[in-house]
N, C-alpha and C positions, 0 to 999 in steps of 0.2 A: 463794396459792401457785401456782395454775394459771397465772395471768397471768405470774408470774415464770418459769415453765418455758417458756412460749411466747416470752417475750422472749429467753431463752437460746437457744432454737432459732433464732429470727430472727437473733440475733448470729452463731451458728455458720453459718447459711445464708449470711449476708453475707460471712463470712470465706471460705467455700468458693467463693462467686461471685467474690470478689476474686482468690483464688488461681487459679481457672479462667481468669479474664480475663487475668491476668498471663501464665499459660502460653500462652494463645492468642496474645497480642500478641507474645510471644517467638517462637512458631512462625511467625507471619506475617512478622516481621522476618527470620527465617532463610530462608524460602522465596521472599520477594519479591526479584526480581532487582534488583541495584544498577546504576544507569545513571550514566554520567558524560557530562554535556552536551558537554564538550570532545571526548571520544573519539568520541561519536556524530556530532558535526559534522565531525570529521576523516574518519571513514569515509564519511559521506554525500558529502563533497567528493571523496574518492578514487574511490568507486564511480560517482558521477555524472560526474565528470571522465573516468573510464575509458570509460564508455559514449559520451560525446561525442567522445573521442579516437578510439574505434573508428569512429564515424560519419565523422569527418574522414579517417581512413585509408581507409575505403571510398570516400569521394568522390574523394580524390586518386588512388587506384589506378584507379578507373573513368575519371577524366579522363585519366590517362596512357595509356589505351587509345584515345584519340581521341574520346571522347564529350564533348559540350558540358557546360559547368558546370551549367546548369539540369537537364539530363537526368541527369547524374552525381549531383546532389543527390537527385533523385527515386529513382534506383536505390539510393542509399545508404539512404534512408528505408525503402524496401521491404525491403532486407536487414536493417535493424535491427528492423523489424516481424516479419519471418520468424524471426529469431533469438530475439526475445522470445517469440513463440508457441511455438517449439520448447522453449525453456527452461521455459515455463509448463507445457507438456504433460509434460515429464519431471520436474516438481516442483522444478527447480533455481532458477527465478525467485523462488519464495517464500523459499528460503534466502538468495538474494542480497538480496532486499528486507528480510528480517529482519536481515541483517548490515549492509547499506548504508543502511537507513532511507530517508530522503527522497531520497537520491542515486539510488536505484533507480526513483524515480518520475519520471525524466526524461520529459518529455511524451510523446514518441512511443512509447517502450518501455513506460512505465507504462500508457498507454492501451491498447496492444495486449495487455498482460498482463491488464488488467481485463476486456476483451472475451473473450479466450481462456479465462480462468479460469471465467467464467460459462458459456461454451459447454461446457466440459468438465464442470462441476458439474451442469448440468441436462440433459446428454445422455441420461441414463437415463430421463427423462420423455418422450423421443421427439423427432423432428425438428421438429414443428410446435409442440407445447405446451412442449417443453423448450427446445431451442436457439432456435427461432424467436421464442418469446415472451420468453425470459429473457436472450438474448445481450447486450442493452444494459442490463441491470438496474443495473449500476454506472455504465457509461459514458453511459447515456441522459441523466441530468441534466447531465453535462458538455457533451454535444452541445446540449441544449436551451438552457442558459444561455449557451453560447458563441454560438449563432446569435442568440439574443435580444439579447445584449450587442452583437454586431456590427451588428445591425439598428438598435439605439438609437444607437450611435456613428456609423453611416452617416447616420442621419436628422439628427443634430446637425451632422455635417460638411456635409450638403447644405444645411441651413438657415443655417449660419454661412458 
C-alpha cells in the first residue's frame, strides 16, 4: 500500500511539474519580443542609409566651401565620428542601434561607438587602468584582425 501512495505522489508531482512548465512556457512566449526579419532589414537599411546620406551631405557641403574632395571626405569622417561619440555619450546611439540594428553599425560610426562606449564605461576605474587599458576592449580585435588581414593580402599581392 505504501508503494501505491508513493506512486500517486509521483503522479501528482509530475502533473504539477507539467502545469508549472506549461505556465512557464506561456510566460516566456508572452515576454519574449517578437521580431520580424523583414521589418528589421528595412529599419537597418533606413538607419544605415541615413548615416551614409548624412556623410555624403557633409562631404558635399564641405566640398562646396572650396575644400578638395579628399580633404572633404576626411572632414566628413571626422564629423561622423564626433557625432557618433556625442550620441554615445548621451545614450542616444544605443537607442539608435537597438532600433536600427545592423544599420547603425556602419563601419565608421559603429567603430567610434564601440570605442567611446568602452571609454565611458571604464572611466570610473581611472584614466590609466580604466580608459587606457579598456578603451579598445571591443574595437581591439577589429583592429588586430584588420591589420593582420591587410598584411596577409599585401603579402599575397606582393608574391603574385
